[in-house]
N, C-alpha and C positions, 0 to 999 in steps of 0.2 A: 849102870850107875851104882856107886857103893851104897851099902846099907846105911852107913853113918851119914852120908850126905842127904839121902832121902829122909832120914829121921830128923836131921836138922831143919830141912825145909818144911816138913810136915809140922813139926813143933812150932816153927815160927809162924806158920799160916794159922794154926789153931790159936796162938796167943793173940794175933792181930784181930782175928775174928771175934774172940771172947771180949777184947777191949772194946771193939766196936759196938757189940750187943749191950754192953753195960754202960755205953755212953761216955767212956773214959777217952779223952784225946790223948794221943801219944805222939811226940816228936822223936825221931829217930836220929837227931843230930849227934847224940853220944852213942848210938848203937853200933854194933859190929856187923858190917855188911860186906860179905865176900864178894869179890868180883869173880863171876863163874864163867864169863864168856864176853867176847867183843866181836863185833862184825860191822863192816861198812857195806853201803850199797849205792849204786848209781842209778838215779832216776832222770827222766828227761830234763827236770827243772831244779833238781836238788841233789845232794848227797847226804845219805842218812848214816848216822852212827847209832849203834844199838849196844848198850852195856848191860848185861845180865847180872842181876844181883840177888843175894840171898835175903836182904832186907831192902826196903826203899832207902835211897840216898840221893842227894842232890849236890852236884859239884858247883864250885865257883868257875866260872868261865871267863877267861881274860884273853883278850886280843892284843897281839904283840907284833913288832916289826923286826926286820933284820935277822932272820928271814920272816916273811909274812906268815903268821901262825896264830893258833889258838891253843891255850893250855887249860886243861880241864883238871882240877884238883879234887879228888874224892878223899876228904880228910878222914872219913870213917870207913873206908872200903879197901882193906888189903887185897892184893891180887891172889887168887886161888886157882889159876889156870896156867897151863904150860904154854909158853910162847917161844918161838924161835924166829930168827931174822926173816926167814922166808915167809912165815905168816904175816909179819908186819909189812913186808914188801907188797903181799897180796891185798892188803887193806888200802893201798894207794890207789883209789878209784876217784872218779869225778874230779871235784875241785881239790881233793886231798892228794898231795904229791908225796908226802912221807909221813910215816906214823912212828913216834918214839914212845916207849912205855917205860916208866921209871918207878919201880916199887919204892915206897918210903919206909917208914917205921912200921910197926905191927898193925897200924890202923889207916895207912895213908897210901895213895897211889896217884901219880901224876901221868896224864896222857896228853901228848902234844901232837897236833895235827899241823903239819906244814902245809901251806896251800899253794897251788900252782899259780893263783892270782888272789887279790883280795876277796873275802867271803864274808857273809854275815849269817848270823843264827836267826832262822826264820820260824822254827817251831821248836819247843822243848816240852816234853810231857812224860809222865810215867805211866806204866801199864802194870795192873796187879796180875797175880798168877791166874791163869785159866786152864788150858789144856796142858800148860807147862808149869812146873811147880817153882818158878822163880819170877821176881819182878824185873821189869825191863825200863831202863832209862833211854829215851829216844831224842836224839837231837838232829835236826835237819839244817843243812847249810846250803846257801846258794851265793852266786857271784854278787859282789858289791861294787858300786862305783867308787870314785875317789872321795866324794863327800861322805858317803855312808861309812867308808873304812876309816877315815880321819876321825869320824864321830865315835868309832868303836875302840880304837886302839887305847890301850891302858885302862879300860873300864870293864866292869863285869856286866854280863848279860842282865836284862831286866825281865823279870817274869812275875806273873800273878795269876791266881785261880779266882775266877768270878763265876760261880755257879755254872750256867750252860753257855756263857758267852766267851769269846776270845777277846783278851783285854791286855793292855800294858800298864804297868805301874807309872806313877808320875816319875819324871826324869831324875829326881834326887833320892830314889831308893832302888835297891836291888833286893831280890828276895829269894829264899830257899823254900821249897815246897815240902811241907812235913807230911807224914803218912796219913794224917787225918784230913789232907786236902786244904788246910789253911796255910796261908803265907807266913812265913818267919822273916820279918824285915830285917835287913842289915843295911845300915847307912853307908852310902858311898858317895864319892864326889858327884857334883851335878853333871849331868850329861847334856850336850846340846839338844835342842828340840827336834832336830832332824834325824835323830837316831831311829833306825828301823825298829819297830816293836817286835817283841818275841811273843809268840802265840802259845797259850796253853789250852788243851782240849778239856771239855767237860767230862764228867764221870761217865755220862751216857755214851758220848762219843768214844771214850776210852774203851768202853766194853766192846765196841765193834772193832776196834784197831787190831790188826794182826800183822805178822811179819810179811814183808813185801814180796811179790812173786819174782823169782829169778827167771831168767830166759831159758827157753827150751834148750838152746844150743849151748852146751858148755864149751868154754874156750881153753886155751892152753894155760893152765894154772897149776901151781904146786898144791899138794894136799893141805887141807886146813885142819888145824887143831881147834882154833877158835872159829866158830861157825860164821861164814860171811853171808851177806845179803845178796839181793839180786844183782844181775849184770856184773858179776864178780870181776873177772879179769881176762884180758886176752894176754899175748906175750909180753906186753909192758905194763900189764895191770890196770889198763884204763879202756873202757869201752865208751865211745862218744855218745852224746845225747841223741844223735840222729838214728841210731840203731835200734829202733823199737817198732818197725813196721810189722814185725811178726807177733805171734801170740806169746804169752808168758805162763809159767806154771808155779805152784806153790810148792816149797821145799820145807818139810817139817824140820824142827830143831834137832841137832844131833844129841844122842844120849851122852851123859858124861862117861869118861873112861871108867872101866871096871878096875877091880884090883890087879887084873892082869895087863892093864894099860891098853885095852881094846875098847874102841867107840863104834857103836853100830847105829846107823840111821836108815830107816825106811820111810819113804815118802812117795808121793806121786798124786795121780788124780784119775777120776773116771769122768767121761764126758758124753753127753747126748748132743747130736748135731742135726739140725733141720735146715734144708736148703729148698728155696722156691725160686724156680726160673720164670721169669716174667713172660717169656715168649715161647711159643711152641717151636720145636726143633724142625728143620727141614729133612732131618734124617728119620728113618722109620724106627719104631720101637722105643723112642726116647721120651720120657715123661717130664712133667714140670716139677713134681714134688719128690724129693729124695731125703732119706734119713739114715742115720748111722749111729753107732756106738763105738767109743774109743777108750783106751786106757794107757797110762804110761807109769808104771811103777818103777822105783829107783832104789837101789841098795848101796849104801856106802859104808865101808869098814875102814877104820883108821887105827893104826898101831905103831909100835916102834917109836914111841915118844913123838908121834905126829909125823914122822919121816916117811912113812909108807902107807899108801892108800889104795883101796880097791873100790872101783865104782861100776856098777852094772845098771843100765837103764834100758828098758825094753819099751817098744811101742807097738800097739795093735789097733786096727780098726775093722769093724764089721759093717758093711754097707748093705742095706736092705734091697737096694735097686741094681747095683753094679758089682757083680762078683770080682772084677778085676780090681776094683778099689779096696776090697777086703784084702788086707795085707798086714804082716807083722815084720818089724825091723828091729835089730839090736842097735840102738843109737850109741851106746857106750858099753864096753866091756874091757875095762883097762886096769893096769897096775902102774901106780905112780910112786917113784921114790925120789927123795931129795937128799943131795950131798952138798951142804952149804949153798953155794950159788948155782949149782947144776941140778936141773930136774930132768929125769928121764921117764917116759911114758911108753908103755907097750900094750897093744891090744886094739880094740875098736874105739875110735874117738871121734868127736866132732869139734872142729876148729873153725872159728870164724874170723875173717879179716874184712875190714871195710869201715868207712865213716859216713858215706852219703846216704841219703834216704830213699831215693828213687830206684837205684840200681847198684848193685855191689859187684862191680867188674872185677876187683881183685880177689874175691872170695872164690877160690879155686880147688881147695883140697877135698871138700866134700860134695857129693852129687846131690842135686835137687830132688826132693820128694815130691814130684808133680802129682801124685795121687792125693796129697794132702791139700794143696792149693797151687795155683799157678803164680803166686807172687814170689816165688824163689826164696822164701823165708825158711821153710822146713827142709831139713837136710837128712840124708841117709848116713848111717854110721859107716866110717872108713876105717878098714884094717891098716894100721901103721905102727911105726916106731919112731919116736921123736925125742929130741933132746933140746934143752933150752938153757943157756948160760948167761947169767946176769952180771954185767960189769958196770963201771961208772961211765962207759961209752955206749951203753944200751944193752939190749937183749939180743943175743945171737941164737937162732934156732934152726934146727935141721930136721927134715922129715923124710922117711922112707916109706912108701906105700906099696903094699904087697899084692893087692887085688883090686880090680876095677869094678865099681858099682855103676851099671847103666841106668838110664832114665826108664821109668815105668809110666804108661799112659792108661787113661780111662778105657774101659771096654765098649762095645757096641751100644750098651744100654746106659752108659755113663755120660756125665756132663760136668764141666766143659769137655769137649772131645773134638778130635780132627775128623775131617770128612772121611777119611779111610782109616782102617785098622792098622795099628802099628804091630809088625811082627818081630818081636825081640828074639825069637828063636833063630832068625836068619841074620842077626847082627854082623856087620862087616867091620873089622879092625884093620887099620893100617899096619900095625905091628903083627908079626908072626906069632908072638907070644899071646895074642889076643888080650883077654881080660887079665892074663897072669903077668903082663908086663909091669916091670918094677918101675914106679914113678918116684921122683924125689923133688924136694924143694929146700931152699935155704932163704932164711929171712932175718933182717935186722930191724929192730924197732927202738925208738928212743923218745924221750920227752926233752926238747930243748926250749927252755923258757916256757912260754905259753903254746908251744907248737908240738903236736904229736905227729911223729913220722914213722912210716914203715916202708921198707924196700926189700923185694924178694925176687927170686928166679925160680920158675917151675919147669921141670922137663918130665913129659910123660903123655898119657892118653888124655885128650881134650875132654872136659866134662860137657861141653856143648857138642852138638852133633848136626849132621846134614842127613837128609832122607834120599833114598834111592827107590825108584818105583820098582815093584816086583810082583810076584804071584805066590799065593799059598794054595796050590792045587790051581783051580781056575778063578780063585778070588784075588782081585787086585789088592795089594797091601803096600804100606810103606815099610822100608827096610832101613833101620838105623846104620849110619856109618860114623865111626869115630877115628879121627886122625891122630897122629903123634905130633906133638907141638913143643915148642919152647916159649915160655911167656915170662916177661919181666914186668913187674907191677910196682906201683908207687901209691901210697895213701897219705894224705896230709891233712891235719886239722889244726887251725889256729883259733884260740879262744881270746877274744877281745871284749871283755866285759860281757854284755848280754849277746854279743854277736859270735857266732861260730862260722868260720869260713873253711870249707871242707872240699876236697877233691880226690879223685881216684883216676889213674891212668894205666893203661897196659900197652905193650908192644908184643905181638904174638907173631912167631915164625913157624913155617911148616913147609912140607914139600908142595902144597897147593897154593898157599897165599901167604903174605906177610902184610900185617895192617896195624894201625894205631887207633885206640879208642879211648875215650875219656868222659868223665862226668864230674861237674863241679859246681858249686854255688854257695849259698850261705843260709843260716837260720838265725833270726833275730828274735828274741823273746821279750815281751812286755810283761813284767812282773807286777802282781797285785793289780790285776785288771779292774778299772773302775773303782780303786780304792778297796777292793775285796781281796780274798785269798787266792783267787785263780790266776793262772798265767796263760798267755796266748803267745804262740810262736808263729812266725811267718817263714815259710821255707820257699826257695827258688833255686832251681838247678838246671843246667843245660847238659843234654847228653849227645854225644858225638861218636860216630863210627866212619872212618874214611872209606870204607867199602860202599857206603851208600846203600842204595836199593839192591845192589849186587850181593850184599851179605845177608846172612840168616837172621841177624839181630833186628828186632822191631824198633830199636832206639838208635837210629843213625843221624837224626837231625831233629831233635825233639827238645820241649821245654816242660819241665815238671814245676808245678806250683801247688802249694799246700798250706794248710792251717793246722796247728796242734794246740788244743785246749786241754789244760790240766786243772781240775778243780781244787787239788791239794787238800782234799778231804780224807778222812779216815778210811772211806771206801774206795780210795784210789780211782775215782771217776776220771776217765780220759776220753777224748775224741780226737781223731785225726782224719782229715779230709785232704785228698790230694789227687791231682790229675796229670797225666802225661799227654802232651798235645804234639802230634807230629806236624812239623812246619811244611812238609811236602804234601802229604796225602790228606791232611786234616783230620786223621783218625784221632780218637780220644779214648784213653783208658782212665777210668775214674774209680778210685778206691776210697771207701768210707769205712773206718774202723772205730767202734766205741766199745767200752768195757767198764764194769763196775763190780765191786765186791758186795756180797750180801752176808753179813754175819762173819764168822771166823773161817768158814770152810767152803763157801760157794762163790762162783764168779759167773757172771753173765757177759757174753760178748755178742755184739751185733755188727756184722759186716755187710758190705755191699760191693759188688764188683760190676762195673758197667762198661761195656764195649760199645762205643758210640761212633757212627759213621765210618766204619771200617771200609777202607778201600780194598778192592779186589787184589791188589798186589801186596797188601800188608801181611806180614807173617801171622798176625793175630786175627785175620779175616775169617778163618774157620770157626772162631768163637763169636762172630758178630750177632748171633741170636741166643747167646749163652749168658745174658745178664742175669745175676742172681742175688738174692738176699740170704744170708747165712745167720742162723742163731745157734749159739753154743752155750750149754749150761754145764758147768764143771763142778765137781765135788772133790775138794782136796783132802788129803789125809797125810 
């Protein structure tokens, strides 16, 4: 960060503190507040916009039609950040379809968010500097029905600060919140009484608020000059609400570019994990209590006016019970460069595809990290070269993968584990090139109205496997076998108000078998549950595999049902309960995932995995006594 910019921020912070100590109220309506950064983030029930400012400022927020959009006018905040078209495209997440940024005169900036569908402003609040030397203006948007949208069009958002309560102004006022926390009333046309209120958080709650956690798995995205929030982008810049069965992590904000135009960001977390298995195992030497420590540091360097980016993310875990679970992996080690609409990435990368909650059939590029969890949400880094080209007809992407990563399994003292040890030293490959077989994939993705669609074809070594019985000396073992396949996949999600309709399907071919598999269903969200701030989502999906019980997949004729509750508080409290029920064997797999932040840097997650009434022929039967409760406490930096 430049010395001048630090001096400006330090000076402004001292002036504000001095005015507060002397009891002087200060309104920044006429102050000069540089815009230092922008970012958007997709949450399960909302899309968040964060504007970083050198001084506090409050925009006028006007909802408009043709196209459906909201315009934010910051009359006293000139843009002081480098923006290119790729960065604005990457900000199109969640309900935001397109972002336009128009610098005005020396003291004005207009930001327009074009929506995929009608949306309402559900929260607006400001955050003072804490670990970061700038103010943050935060606005949360969620989908709106026709009545709510009609009430909003042409009017400004209504906000008010009332002590420690969340409140709305009478419908004949709108207000700007000054730096002293008092509302500055601005008379506006009277609004209908059914207008959705806009919430403002108390100062105590603001002190807790921090930037939201991005997903562990980064997806195919161009480098960012303006730091973006969580669940940033896949190849079409949008990750649906259903993709949050996995954990998340905190990313610190990027440093401002230096005089040489280089921005460096270091972030990550350290974590302690405790697992308790309810039942004693039938296998010898396996205990009920397991503990481990993990860390995931990440380095990001940005230069060349934001067109070039280097990212390195490592992960490591030390397990005190199972040596096989102690492992280190390079999740990302990649160089990214942008030429207008073309983005090229080379190195080790993590790319996610999929829209459904229960099972990601189409997600094939990265191997599962089963040492972390069996829910297939954690992925190993994959060496690859990729290119993505964005057109008005969608994003066209190509991938070449140069080395195959095989699955790793828990050791003899680990849990959950298979009945026999897996000997990866004897792995069998169908290809003579073994792990050095060159895999490739091509994908097209596009947003058509309220529908997100992706279509791809993959050719290479199957990420799933079969087992062959063998021996390691005189000890019986399971030997992995990986076939060479072709796979065509389709993922679709339609957003209809509070309803998400989603599906994934694949058709796989190989020398041994050809088959079709699919998963589809819906998620419906009840917003403002019981008149409060929390939301409740209902999820229902059907999973099908035409191989039936002859296949290796445990999900051949199953129903998934779940509930997702989001408190919408500053501590980001969430709860997800879901179960997959086999319609043939009556086996049940139940997942419970809860998380909450504590302060600016801590997150606590409590998960449960239950394997209930597993039939002897079910692929998950070896885990029938491995129900466990998992507690994770993470410190982010």
